[in-house]
C-alpha positions as CSV (number, residue, x, y, z in Angstrom):
1,M,88.7,104.8,128.3
2,T,91.7,103.5,130.3
3,T,95.1,104.4,128.9
4,P,98.6,103.7,130.2
5,A,98.8,107.3,131.3
6,R,95.6,107.1,133.3
7,R,96.6,103.8,134.9
8,R,99.9,105.3,135.9
9,L,98.2,108.4,137.4
10,L,95.9,106.2,139.4
11,R,98.9,104.6,140.9
12,D,100.5,108.0,141.5
13,F,97.3,109.2,143.3
14,K,97.2,106.1,145.5
15,K,100.8,106.6,146.5
16,I,100.6,110.3,147.3
17,S,97.3,109.7,149.2
18,Q,98.8,107.0,151.4
19,D,102.3,108.4,151.8
20,P,102.3,112.1,150.9
21,P,105.6,114.1,151.1
22,Q,105.7,116.4,154.1
23,G,104.1,119.8,153.3
24,I,102.5,118.6,150.1
25,I,99.0,117.9,149.0
26,A,97.8,116.8,145.6
27,A,94.8,115.3,143.8
28,P,93.3,115.0,140.4
29,D,90.2,116.9,139.4
30,Q,87.0,115.0,140.1
31,D,86.1,114.7,136.4
32,D,89.5,114.6,134.8
33,I,92.4,112.6,136.1
34,M,94.7,114.2,133.6
35,Q,94.4,117.6,135.4
36,W,95.7,117.9,139.0
37,Q,95.8,120.6,141.7
38,A,98.5,120.7,144.3
39,V,99.5,122.7,147.4
40,I,103.0,123.1,148.7
41,Y,103.6,124.6,152.1
42,G,106.8,126.7,152.6
43,P,109.4,124.8,154.5
44,D,110.0,125.7,158.1
45,D,113.0,127.9,159.1
46,T,113.2,129.3,155.6
47,P,112.1,132.6,154.0
48,W,109.2,130.6,152.6
49,E,107.8,129.5,156.0
50,G,104.1,130.2,156.4
51,G,103.5,130.4,152.6
52,T,100.8,128.3,150.9
53,F,101.5,127.9,147.2
54,K,99.0,126.4,144.8
55,L,100.0,124.6,141.6
56,S,98.4,123.0,138.6
57,L,99.7,120.0,136.8
58,R,98.5,119.0,133.3
59,F,99.4,115.5,132.1
60,M,99.4,114.3,128.5
61,D,98.6,110.9,127.1
62,E,102.4,110.4,126.7
63,Y,102.9,110.4,130.5
64,P,105.1,109.0,132.0
65,N,107.3,109.1,129.0
66,K,106.8,112.9,128.9
67,P,106.6,115.3,131.8
68,P,103.5,117.2,132.8
69,V,103.1,121.0,132.4
70,V,103.4,122.3,135.9
71,K,102.7,125.9,136.9
72,F,102.4,128.0,140.1
73,V,98.9,129.3,140.4
74,T,99.9,131.4,143.4
75,K,102.0,134.5,142.7
76,I,105.6,133.8,143.7
77,F,109.0,135.6,143.6
78,H,111.6,133.1,142.7
79,P,114.7,132.9,140.4
80,N,113.3,129.9,138.6
81,V,109.6,130.8,138.2
82,Y,108.4,132.9,135.3
83,T,105.8,135.6,135.8
84,D,103.1,133.3,134.3
85,G,103.9,130.6,137.0
86,A,105.9,128.3,134.6
87,I,108.8,126.6,136.4
88,C,112.3,126.3,135.1
89,L,113.3,122.9,136.5
90,D,115.5,120.3,134.8
91,I,113.4,117.3,135.6
92,L,110.5,119.0,133.9
93,S,112.5,119.3,130.7
94,N,115.7,117.8,129.5
95,Q,116.3,115.7,132.7
96,W,112.9,114.1,132.8
97,S,112.6,110.3,133.4
98,P,109.6,108.0,133.5
99,I,110.7,107.0,137.0
100,Y,109.5,110.4,138.3
101,D,105.9,110.4,139.6
102,V,103.7,113.2,141.1
103,S,105.2,112.9,144.5
104,A,108.8,113.2,143.1
105,I,107.8,116.2,141.0
106,L,106.3,118.2,143.8
107,A,109.1,117.3,146.3
108,S,111.6,118.6,143.7
109,I,109.7,121.9,143.4
110,Q,109.4,122.2,147.1
111,S,113.2,121.8,147.4
112,L,113.7,124.3,144.6
113,L,112.0,127.0,146.8
114,T,115.0,127.0,149.2
115,D,117.7,125.9,146.7
116,P,117.1,127.9,143.5
117,N,119.4,127.8,140.5
118,P,120.3,131.5,139.7
119,N,122.4,130.4,136.7
120,S,119.3,129.4,134.8
121,P,117.0,132.3,135.7
122,A,113.3,132.7,134.8
123,N,113.0,135.8,136.9
124,V,116.2,137.9,136.4
125,E,115.5,140.3,139.3
126,A,115.0,137.5,141.7
127,A,118.1,135.7,140.5
128,K,120.2,138.9,140.8
129,L,119.0,139.6,144.3
130,Y,119.6,136.1,145.4
131,V,123.2,136.3,144.3
132,E,124.1,139.9,145.2
133,N,121.8,140.8,148.1
134,R,120.3,137.8,149.9
135,R,118.8,140.0,152.6
136,E,116.8,142.0,150.1
137,Y,115.9,138.8,148.4
138,D,114.5,137.3,151.6
139,R,112.6,140.6,152.2
140,K,111.0,140.3,148.8
141,V,110.0,136.7,149.5
142,A,108.5,137.8,152.9
143,E,106.5,140.5,151.2
144,V,105.0,137.9,148.8
145,I,104.0,135.7,151.7
146,E,102.6,138.5,153.7
147,A,100.5,139.5,150.6
148,L,99.2,135.9,150.5
149,W,98.2,136.1,154.1
150,K,96.2,139.2,153.5
151,L,94.6,137.7,150.5
152,E,93.6,134.6,152.4
153,E,92.2,136.7,155.3
154,A,90.2,138.8,152.8
155,D,88.8,135.6,151.2
156,E,87.9,134.3,154.7
157,E,86.1,137.5,155.6
158,D,84.2,137.4,152.3
159,E,83.1,133.9,153.0
160,S,82.1,134.8,156.6
161,E,80.0,137.7,155.3
162,E,78.3,135.5,152.7
163,E,77.5,133.0,155.4
164,E,76.1,135.7,157.8
165,E,74.0,137.2,155.0
166,E,72.7,133.8,154.1
167,E,71.9,133.1,157.7
168,E,70.1,136.4,158.0
169,N,68.0,135.7,154.9
170,N,67.1,132.3,156.3
171,E,66.0,133.9,159.6
172,E,63.9,136.5,157.8
173,A,62.2,133.8,155.8
174,E,61.5,131.8,158.9
175,A,60.1,134.8,160.6
176,E,57.8,135.6,157.7
177,E,56.6,132.0,157.7
178,E,55.9,132.2,161.5
179,D,53.9,135.5,161.0
180,A,51.9,134.0,158.1
181,A,51.0,130.8,160.1
182,P,48.5,132.5,162.5
183,R,46.8,134.2,159.6
184,K,46.5,131.0,157.7
185,K,45.1,129.3,160.8
186,Q,42.5,132.0,161.4
187,K,41.4,131.8,157.8
188,L,41.0,128.0,158.0
189,S,39.0,128.4,161.3
190,E,36.7,131.0,159.6
191,T,36.2,128.7,156.7
192,S,35.4,125.7,158.9
193,A,32.9,127.7,161.0
194,L,30.6,128.2,158.0
195,P,27.5,125.8,158.0
196,S,28.0,122.8,155.7
197,N,24.6,123.4,154.0
198,A,25.1,127.1,153.4
199,S,23.9,128.1,149.9
200,T,23.1,131.1,148.0
201,P,20.0,132.9,149.4
202,T,16.8,132.6,147.3
203,N,14.2,135.2,146.5
204,T,11.6,135.1,149.4
205,Q,9.1,137.5,147.7
206,P,5.7,135.7,147.1
207,S,4.8,134.8,143.6
208,A,2.0,136.4,141.7
209,S,-0.3,133.4,142.2
210,S,0.2,133.2,145.9
211,S,-0.4,137.0,146.2
212,S,-3.7,136.7,144.3
213,S,-4.8,133.8,146.5
214,S,-3.9,135.7,149.7
215,S,-5.7,138.8,148.5
216,S,-8.9,136.9,147.7
217,Q,-9.2,135.4,151.1
218,P,-10.1,138.7,152.9
219,A,-12.7,139.4,150.2
220,A,-14.4,136.1,150.7
221,S,-14.5,136.6,154.4
222,A,-16.1,140.0,154.0
223,A,-18.8,138.5,151.8
224,A,-19.5,135.8,154.3
225,A,-19.8,138.3,157.0
226,S,-22.4,140.4,155.1
227,A,-24.6,137.5,154.2
228,P,-26.4,137.2,157.6
229,S,-27.2,140.9,157.5
230,S,-29.0,140.6,154.2
231,S,-31.0,137.6,155.4
232,S,-32.1,139.4,158.5
233,S,-33.3,142.4,156.5
234,S,-35.4,140.1,154.3
235,S,-37.1,138.5,157.3
236,S,-38.0,141.9,158.7
237,S,-39.7,142.9,155.5
238,S,-41.8,139.7,155.4
239,S,-43.1,140.0,159.0
240,S,-44.3,143.5,158.4
């Protein structure tokens, strides 16, 4: 369903995609244009240089008549950022105007990094250090950025290890397939070598009838052989 807020956010996305503010990236979630993710890079030549700060922006149906809810996802030490990441910024509250779009919101937050308002603190410790001891404040900011670097390096190492483990598993699987291939080939060869008319062996023992017939043949032969003898004996008797 298309609403005025969604149509406006589509225009905001087109604008920030074609002409993004320097050091800022933002886009809506793939399945929800009312929820955005953004990244602000710390400005050069400031204590925030080298930092990569992630933010979330949640828009309501009343946008652009009401501001979005914007929070830092990345841990940050700043006079105007609460511990939960919520931002104390006038254009996100009492100074909001429908003329502000996503680009303007994020550009204002980026500017807030280097130009905080300690008179309206969200982080009392950070505001006090910013006013009374700027050097210590800058050191704290540097600590946060260094911690971010270490966290990013750890994430990259984890990803690299996962990729290496996956590659090893793939190599082992390929090796097993290669080992199995000759065995399969040999089995197929053995199967194809069998005669096509091969069948279950049958009983080759002679049947009872054939045995009787075979045994009677020698008896008949013996009788025939003895017959001339008898005849000869009879003839001898007659002549005498």
